C-alpha positions as CSV (number, residue, x, y, z in Angstrom):
1,X,-48.3,-1.6,49.7
2,X,-50.2,-4.8,48.5
3,X,-49.5,-4.2,44.8
4,X,-45.8,-4.4,45.3
5,X,-46.0,-8.2,46.0
6,X,-47.3,-8.5,42.4
7,X,-44.2,-6.9,40.8
8,X,-41.2,-8.9,39.8
9,X,-37.7,-7.7,40.7
10,X,-36.6,-8.6,37.1
11,X,-38.2,-9.5,33.8
12,X,-36.6,-11.4,31.0
13,X,-37.8,-12.5,27.6
14,X,-36.9,-16.2,28.4
15,X,-34.9,-18.5,30.6
16,X,-32.0,-18.3,28.1
17,X,-31.5,-14.6,29.1
18,X,-30.8,-15.6,32.7
19,X,-27.1,-16.6,32.9
20,X,-25.1,-17.9,35.8
21,X,-22.7,-14.9,35.8
22,X,-25.7,-12.5,36.1
23,X,-27.2,-14.5,38.9
24,X,-23.9,-14.7,40.8
25,X,-23.4,-10.9,40.4
26,X,-26.8,-10.4,42.1
27,X,-25.7,-12.6,45.0
28,X,-27.9,-15.5,44.0
29,X,-27.0,-19.1,44.5
30,X,-30.2,-20.9,43.7
31,X,-33.4,-20.8,41.6
32,X,-36.9,-22.0,42.2
33,X,-38.3,-22.5,38.7
34,X,-41.9,-23.1,37.5
35,X,-42.6,-25.8,35.0
36,X,-45.6,-24.9,32.6
37,X,-44.8,-22.2,30.1
38,X,-41.6,-21.3,31.9
39,X,-39.4,-24.5,31.6
40,X,-41.5,-26.3,29.1
41,X,-44.6,-25.9,27.0
42,X,-47.9,-26.3,28.8
43,X,-48.6,-30.0,29.2
44,X,-45.2,-30.9,27.8
45,X,-43.5,-34.1,29.1
46,X,-39.9,-33.4,28.1
47,X,-37.5,-30.5,28.1
48,X,-36.1,-29.4,24.7
49,X,-32.4,-30.1,24.2
50,X,-31.8,-26.3,24.4
51,X,-33.6,-26.0,27.7
52,X,-31.8,-29.0,29.1
53,X,-28.5,-27.5,28.1
54,X,-29.5,-24.2,29.8
55,X,-30.3,-26.1,33.1
56,X,-27.0,-28.0,32.8
57,X,-25.0,-24.8,32.4
58,X,-26.5,-23.4,35.6
59,X,-25.9,-26.6,37.5
60,X,-22.3,-26.9,36.3
61,X,-21.7,-23.3,37.4
62,X,-22.8,-24.1,40.9
63,X,-26.4,-22.6,40.8
64,X,-28.8,-24.9,42.7
65,X,-32.2,-25.5,41.2
66,X,-35.5,-26.7,42.5
67,X,-38.6,-27.1,40.4
68,X,-41.9,-26.0,41.9
69,X,-45.1,-26.7,40.1
70,X,-48.8,-26.7,40.7
71,X,-48.8,-29.9,38.6
72,X,-49.0,-33.5,39.8
73,X,-46.0,-35.2,41.3
74,X,-45.6,-37.7,38.5
75,X,-45.0,-35.1,35.8
76,X,-42.8,-32.9,38.0
77,X,-40.8,-35.9,39.2
78,X,-40.1,-37.0,35.6
79,X,-38.7,-33.6,34.7
80,X,-36.7,-33.2,38.0
81,X,-35.3,-36.7,37.6
82,X,-34.1,-36.0,34.1
83,X,-32.2,-32.9,35.5
84,X,-31.1,-34.4,38.8
85,X,-32.8,-31.6,40.8
86,X,-35.3,-31.6,43.6
87,X,-39.0,-30.7,43.0
88,X,-42.1,-29.7,44.9
89,X,-45.4,-30.6,43.2
90,X,-49.0,-29.8,43.9
91,X,-47.5,-26.5,45.2
92,X,-50.7,-24.5,45.5
93,X,-48.8,-21.3,44.5
94,X,-49.0,-18.5,45.6
95,X,-49.0,-20.0,49.1
96,X,-45.6,-19.9,50.8
97,X,-45.5,-23.6,51.9
98,X,-44.1,-24.9,48.6
99,X,-41.5,-22.1,48.4
100,X,-40.3,-22.9,51.9
101,X,-40.0,-26.6,51.0
102,X,-38.0,-25.6,48.0
103,X,-35.7,-23.5,50.1
104,X,-35.1,-26.4,52.4
105,X,-34.3,-28.7,49.5
106,X,-31.8,-26.1,48.2
107,X,-30.4,-25.5,51.7
108,X,-30.2,-21.8,51.0
109,X,-31.7,-18.6,52.6
110,X,-34.4,-16.8,50.7
111,X,-32.3,-13.8,49.9
112,X,-29.9,-16.0,47.9
113,X,-32.6,-17.6,45.8
114,X,-34.7,-16.3,42.9
115,X,-38.2,-17.5,42.0
116,X,-38.6,-17.8,38.2
117,X,-42.0,-18.1,36.5
118,X,-44.3,-16.8,33.8
119,X,-47.3,-15.9,36.0
120,X,-47.8,-12.9,38.2
121,X,-50.5,-14.3,40.5
122,X,-48.8,-17.6,41.2
123,X,-45.0,-17.4,40.7
124,X,-44.3,-13.8,41.4
125,X,-46.8,-13.2,44.2
126,X,-45.8,-16.4,45.9
127,X,-42.0,-15.8,45.5
128,X,-42.3,-12.3,46.8
129,X,-44.4,-13.4,49.8
130,X,-41.6,-16.0,50.5
131,X,-38.9,-13.3,50.5
132,X,-37.3,-14.4,47.2
133,X,-35.9,-12.3,44.4
134,X,-38.5,-12.8,41.6
135,X,-37.9,-13.1,37.9
136,X,-40.8,-13.0,35.4
137,X,-40.3,-14.6,32.0
138,X,-42.5,-14.4,28.9
139,X,-44.6,-17.5,28.6
140,X,-43.2,-20.1,26.2
141,X,-46.5,-20.7,24.4
142,X,-50.1,-19.6,24.0
143,X,-51.6,-23.0,24.9
144,X,-52.9,-22.7,28.5
145,X,-55.9,-23.4,30.6
146,X,-58.9,-21.1,29.9
147,X,-58.5,-19.8,33.5
148,X,-54.8,-18.8,32.9
149,X,-55.7,-17.0,29.7
150,X,-58.3,-15.0,31.6
151,X,-55.8,-14.2,34.4
152,X,-53.2,-13.0,31.9
153,X,-55.5,-10.1,31.0
154,X,-55.6,-9.0,34.7
155,X,-51.8,-9.3,35.2
156,X,-50.9,-7.1,32.1
157,X,-50.5,-3.9,34.2
158,X,-48.0,-5.6,36.5
159,X,-45.7,-6.8,33.7
160,X,-42.5,-4.9,33.0
161,X,-40.5,-4.7,29.9
162,X,-37.6,-7.2,30.0
163,X,-34.6,-6.2,32.2
164,X,-31.3,-5.4,30.5
């Protein structure tokens, strides 16, 4: 059924609730992570020290990470360089092309990778279409494009309460 591609496999309050042990217990070895309102505030240029530490803990535990963003390459590259991870910019999510490129960069099959993001109609739909496990997180902030604010109203029925 079409509506199933809009439902995440898991929902968490924030990135901080996604730990390496939990990912490994689910058979996951990699994450494809969105930027705006998932990894950093909308329009932000730098990761907070707490988020940088979260990324580092995953990387040190062997979880591979690739950033995928609909943003421009300069901004995505700056963040990925600071973390030492690959990125795909101008992704045009929910199209599968960017997710496939990220899987190639991670050198992992789709069933071992989770797509993490704050939007149903880009991150979750795209990740599900690409065969990933999908994780929906609560947006970091309320500052967004007017279009995103409008879409959030439409996606409310597809949001679940956070997973345990």
